[in-house]
C-alpha positions as a printed Julia matrix, in Angstrom:
337×3 Matrix{Float64}:
 121.42   60.57  117.56
 120.1    62.96  120.39
 121.76   62.87  123.93
 119.35   63.83  126.7
 120.8    65.54  129.73
 118.46   65.72  132.81
 118.08   69.03  134.37
 118.94   69.02  138.14
 115.4    69.85  139.1
 113.11   66.88  138.23
 109.82   68.83  138.08
 107.99   67.84  135.14
 106.95   71.38  134.59
 110.46   72.03  133.33
 111.81   70.82  130.08
 114.64   68.52  129.37
 117.56   69.74  127.34
 118.44   67.88  124.41
 121.75   68.18  122.68
 122.15   68.07  118.85
 125.48   67.64  117.1
 126.69   71.2   117.73
 123.77   73.08  119.64
 121.09   72.77  122.36
 117.42   72.99  122.17
 114.71   72.49  124.92
 111.9    69.9   124.59
 109.48   69.22  127.47
 109.44   65.56  128.35
 105.66   65.44  128.13
 105.95   66.08  124.34
 106.34   63.57  121.44
 109.12   65.23  119.19
 110.27   62.73  116.47
 112.18   65.16  114.17
 115.8    65.94  114.62
 115.75   69.02  112.23
 115.55   71.57  115.11
 117.61   74.81  115.37
 119.63   76.03  118.37
 117.74   77.66  121.29
 114.4    76.35  120.25
 111.77   75.73  122.85
 109.05   73.05  122.51
 106.61   72.92  125.41
 104.23   70.05  126.82
 101.75   67.89  124.94
 103.1    68.81  121.6
 103.59   66.27  118.69
 105.98   66.86  115.87
 106.5    64.11  113.03
 109.92   63.04  111.75
 110.33   65.19  108.61
 109.23   68.51  110.0
 111.92   71.19  109.82
 112.14   73.81  112.68
 114.47   76.74  112.67
 116.39   78.47  115.46
 114.95   80.47  118.38
 111.54   79.14  117.77
 108.91   79.02  120.62
 106.29   76.19  120.15
 103.69   76.52  123.04
 101.81   73.52  124.48
  99.08   71.4   122.64
 100.53   71.82  119.14
 100.6    69.17  116.32
 103.11   69.45  113.48
 102.98   67.07  110.39
 105.82   66.0   108.22
 105.92   68.46  105.26
 106.12   71.38  107.39
 108.92   74.18  107.25
 109.2    76.73  110.18
 111.83   79.45  109.9
 113.83   81.25  112.62
 112.41   83.26  115.59
 108.8    81.96  114.99
 106.24   82.14  117.83
 103.52   79.49  117.66
 101.11   79.87  120.52
  98.89   76.88  121.98
  96.4    74.91  120.1
  98.04   75.06  116.62
  97.88   72.19  114.12
 100.28   72.58  111.05
  99.52   70.25  108.3
 101.5    69.0   105.49
 102.22   71.76  102.89
 102.37   74.76  105.36
 105.52   76.89  105.14
 106.23   79.61  107.78
 109.12   82.14  107.21
 111.22   84.01  109.73
 109.83   86.2   112.5
 106.13   85.11  112.22
 103.75   85.24  115.11
 100.85   82.85  115.1
  98.25   83.5   117.85
  96.51   80.71  119.93
  93.87   78.47  118.2
  94.64   79.61  114.65
  93.21   77.07  112.18
  95.26   75.88  109.17
  93.74   73.8   106.52
  95.38   72.04  103.47
  92.43   70.4   101.67
  89.39   72.46  100.52
  87.2    69.26   99.97
  88.32   66.7   102.79
  86.88   63.24  102.85
  87.47   60.56  105.48
  90.31   58.03  104.48
  90.75   59.77  101.1
  94.11   61.6   100.71
  95.49   63.94   98.11
  98.51   63.09   96.12
  99.85   66.6    96.9
  98.49   69.05   99.38
  97.97   72.7    98.64
 100.76   74.94   99.89
 100.13   77.67  102.37
 102.94   80.15  102.86
 103.18   82.66  105.69
 105.91   85.25  104.67
 108.31   86.87  107.08
 107.18   89.06  109.94
 103.55   88.4   109.37
 101.16   88.18  112.47
  98.11   86.06  112.57
  95.53   86.78  115.4
  93.9    84.34  117.76
  91.22   82.11  116.19
  91.82   83.07  112.59
  90.87   80.45  109.87
  93.16   80.19  106.9
  91.98   78.27  103.8
  94.59   76.31  101.9
  96.78   77.21   98.99
  97.2    80.99  100.12
 100.08   83.34  100.79
 100.0    85.65  103.79
 102.3    88.49  102.56
 105.27   89.83  104.47
 104.63   92.01  107.53
 100.88   91.73  107.1
  98.43   91.58  110.0
  95.57   89.12  110.06
  92.9    90.05  112.73
  91.53   87.9   115.46
  88.82   85.31  114.21
  89.31   86.57  110.54
  88.36   83.89  107.91
  91.1    84.22  105.19
  90.06   82.75  101.75
  92.42   84.38   99.48
  96.09   85.47   99.63
  96.83   88.61  101.66
  99.0    91.43  100.19
 102.25   92.41  101.86
 101.93   94.98  104.73
  98.17   94.85  104.78
  95.92   94.49  107.68
  92.87   92.12  107.09
  89.86   91.29  109.27
  86.32   89.95  108.96
  84.69   86.94  107.26
  85.64   86.7   104.6
  88.75   88.65  105.49
  89.2    91.96  103.56
  91.88   94.7   103.46
  91.0    97.43  106.04
  94.39   99.17  106.09
  98.11   98.95  105.78
 100.93   98.63  108.29
 102.79  101.9   108.61
 106.62  101.68  108.92
 108.39  103.94  111.32
 108.77  106.79  108.59
 105.42  106.47  107.24
 102.38  108.74  107.51
  98.82  108.85  106.43
  97.9   111.8   104.33
  94.8   113.43  103.52
  93.65  116.71  102.04
  93.63  118.51  105.19
  97.28  117.99  105.9
  98.2   120.19  102.89
  95.58  122.56  102.08
  93.39  125.1   104.01
  90.35  126.7   102.6
  92.3   129.87  101.97
  94.78  128.11   99.92
  92.53  125.8    97.92
  92.63  127.93   94.85
  96.41  127.75   94.62
  98.25  125.0    92.81
 101.04  123.51   94.96
 103.3   120.5    94.86
 104.31  118.67   98.13
 107.25  116.07   98.21
 106.51  112.95  100.37
 108.92  110.75  102.13
 108.35  108.16   99.53
 111.09  108.71   96.92
 109.9   111.2    94.06
 106.38  110.81   94.87
 104.51  114.16   94.9
 101.06  115.43   95.87
  99.61  118.0    93.38
  96.91  120.52   94.2
  95.44  122.23   91.22
  93.94  125.58   90.62
  90.04  125.58   91.04
  87.31  128.05   90.17
  83.83  127.99   91.47
  80.7   130.15   90.63
  77.1   129.8    90.3
  77.59  127.63   87.17
  79.67  124.96   89.08
  83.2   124.18   89.78
  86.32  123.81   87.6
  89.67  122.28   88.23
  92.47  122.64   85.83
  96.14  121.46   85.44
  98.61  121.48   82.55
 100.92  118.65   81.4
 104.48  119.23   82.21
 103.68  122.31   83.98
 101.43  120.64   86.71
 101.63  117.05   85.82
 105.32  116.07   85.13
 104.97  114.28   81.91
 103.0   114.1    78.63
 100.79  111.11   78.72
 100.47  108.48   76.06
  97.51  106.69   77.74
  94.74  107.17   80.27
  92.37  104.71   81.9
  89.44  104.99   84.32
  88.8   102.68   87.25
  85.17  102.59   88.59
  82.44  100.4    89.91
  85.06   98.77   92.21
  83.51   96.86   95.16
  84.66   98.49   98.33
  86.49   95.41   99.59
  88.71   94.98   96.35
  92.22   96.01   96.23
  93.77   97.16   92.9
  97.3    98.08   91.76
  99.67   96.09   93.7
 102.38   96.6    91.28
 105.31   98.9    90.2
 106.7    99.93   86.8
 110.23   99.78   85.43
 109.78  102.94   83.2
 106.24  104.13   83.19
 105.13  107.13   85.08
 101.7   107.52   86.52
  99.43  110.41   87.79
  96.24  109.69   89.81
  93.19  111.91   90.25
  89.88  110.63   91.88
  87.49  112.63   89.84
  84.43  111.46   91.6
  84.05  109.79   95.04
  87.24  109.05   96.98
  89.83  106.12   97.29
  93.03  105.51   99.16
  96.42  105.2    97.62
  99.34  103.56   99.22
 102.75  104.43   97.84
 105.93  102.47   98.77
 109.62  102.82   97.73
 110.92   99.91   99.55
 111.95  102.12  102.55
 109.11  104.44  103.24
 105.36  103.72  102.9
 102.6   106.48  103.04
  98.85  106.37  102.36
  96.98  109.28  100.52
  93.27  109.9   100.62
  92.23  111.18   97.16
  88.99  112.84   98.02
  88.97  115.88   95.85
  89.1   116.57   92.14
  91.79  119.21   92.62
  94.16  116.68   94.35
  96.46  114.31   92.43
  99.41  112.2    93.11
 102.5   111.47   90.96
 104.0   107.91   91.02
 107.43  107.88   89.3
 108.77  104.43   88.1
 109.86  101.85   90.75
 107.02  103.06   93.22
 104.94  100.29   94.52
 101.33  101.54   94.35
  98.08  100.16   95.74
  94.62  101.55   95.58
  91.76  100.41   97.89
  88.89  101.7   100.18
  86.91  102.78   96.93
  83.78  104.63   97.68
  80.68  103.22   95.82
  80.7   106.19   93.43
  84.45  106.34   92.88
  86.07  107.11   89.5
  89.7   107.03   89.45
  91.46  108.73   86.43
  95.08  107.63   85.72
  97.38  109.17   83.24
 100.4   107.12   82.04
 103.49  108.19   80.29
 103.74  104.92   78.27
 101.46  102.64   76.31
 100.54   99.4    77.78
 103.51   96.89   78.1
 103.05   93.89   80.36
 106.94   93.6    80.6
 107.01   96.97   82.23
 105.15   95.76   85.39
 106.65   94.46   88.61
 103.82   92.4    90.22
 105.88   90.59   92.93
 106.8    92.67   95.91
 109.91   90.65   96.83
 111.18   91.15   93.3
 110.45   94.93   93.62
 112.4    94.99   96.97
 115.35   93.28   95.3
 115.23   95.79   92.35
 115.03   98.93   94.4
 118.04   97.9    96.61
 120.2    97.52   93.56
 119.38  101.21   92.4
């Protein structure tokens, strides 16, 4: 049972303080909060309705004019701004920010007085931020630490650390952590050095950029590299990625054992590399530039130009069991190494 304790100042603009069994949280007296599953130091402001089975963590701030149904889970330190409705099937992890008037849905084909046996589950992973007025279709996952732009219409799951905008939402960038940088050709090579092969170590563990020797005359250009000498393994497989729509994201995995080496032999694309601690973005825009990805490196390729052709050398033949496709699993694995 809840015990209410009137604050000394009776002004209705201030919330009452309700005591749980062993902690306090604040609920404005103009709200209808039916759940008892509320963490300590949580604040719920006026004109908010919360149904009995909703579960709300600690240090949560729920602003005015919100509605929260029963099958809703809200983690710790979540900020929910005004005008938000959270329907059955929505799960919000720790440290999430939800801007004003974000629209959540849980039924793709709603009909009046017709109810699903089970609603689609929408998951917002930890530290994600969703901008004002964004619309989220049901059954998707918003990856950890990603940024959803204001008014974006999100129709598909969003990769971890990505930045998405537009209608429909598409990946336009990746969040850079404190040790990360964006890397392009000009960071490492000048015109006077362009004919000399060089290797540059990145902050991401064991990932290296390689500039190959080039030759140019009236007959055209030539770029050359040797396996083991310039590329640090002898490949057993290669594949080409081409005709990729510019809004598509590829990769999004790591390998247990397989080494990879990427060269954009036509056009350009961006490569994000991540070792679980540092994350960097490389623009592959020259045939004499390659990037080496050792095992246990999370790799993403995106921003393909229309004419882009990405050549990938792999140290192993294809083995589906060698792939790590879940970023959370990848983080757990690298932390043990």
